N, C-alpha and C positions, 0 to 999 in steps of 0.2 A: 268409721274406718276410712271413709273417703277423705275426710279432713286430714288424717294422719298420713294417708298415702300421697296426697298431693301437696302438703305443706312445704316441704323443702324444694321440690321442683318448681312450684309456682313462685316461691320467694326468690330463687336463683334466676328465673326467667324475668321477674320484675326488676331485679337489680341489673340484669343485662340490658333491659329496655331503658333503664335510667342512664347507664354508662355508655351505651352504644352511640348516641349522638355526639358525645364528647370527643370521641376518637375518630369518627367516620364522617364528620361534617366539615365545612370550610371555616367554621367559626374558631378562631385561634385564641379567643379571650380565656376560655377555661384552661386550655393547654398552657398558656403563659402564666395563669394564676397558680396552677398546680406545680410549676417548676420554680417558683420563687422560694428563696431560702427559708422563709418562715413556715411554709407548708412542708418543705422537705424535713425540717427539724421536727415539726409536729408528727409527721409520719414515722420518723425514727423513734420518737417518744412513745408513740402508740405501739410500735413493735416491741420495744423493751417492756412496756407495761403489760402487753398481752402475754409475754413470756413469764413475767414475775407474778401476775395476779393469781393464777391457780395455786401456786406454792403458798402465797400469803393467806389465801382463804382457807386452805387446808390446815395451815398452822394455827390460824385464829380459831377455827372450829374444833380442832383437836386439843387445844389448850384450855377450853372451857370445861368446867366440872360437869355440866349437863348439856353436852353438845347436841344431843338429839332433841332437846326441848328448848330451842331458841325462841325468844319472844320477838315481836316486831321491833321493839326498842333495842334489844340486844343485836339483832341483825343489822339494824340501821347504824348503831354505834360501831360495830365491827366493819361495816361497809364503808363508812366515812373515814375511819382510821386506815383502812386498806387503800382508799383513793389517795389520801394525803401521803402515806408512806410510799406507795408505788410511784406516784408522780415525782416525789422528791428523789427517790432512788434512781428512777429512770433518767431524770435530769442530770444527776451526778454522773451516772454511767455514760450518758451521751457526752457530757463535757470532758470526761476523762478519756474516752475513746476518740 
């Protein structure tokens, strides 16, 4: 019970501790690195992929005949197909917009 009670809050606190020095110190290397076009494009692709991924996973699982009994190989197969499709569609949407 203690694990489930503190998992989300400790993860958020640890992420805050990792990000805090980037924005509140005098080191400008990371700030300049994050504002380069490659990282901005990568962030845009991650946003589009995060919006598309749940829809694709639901479509993959709901289209299988035995969706409740997925094996490790079936899950890996669908996961890799999801990664390839989401990356390509996110890249196409990014280039079109």
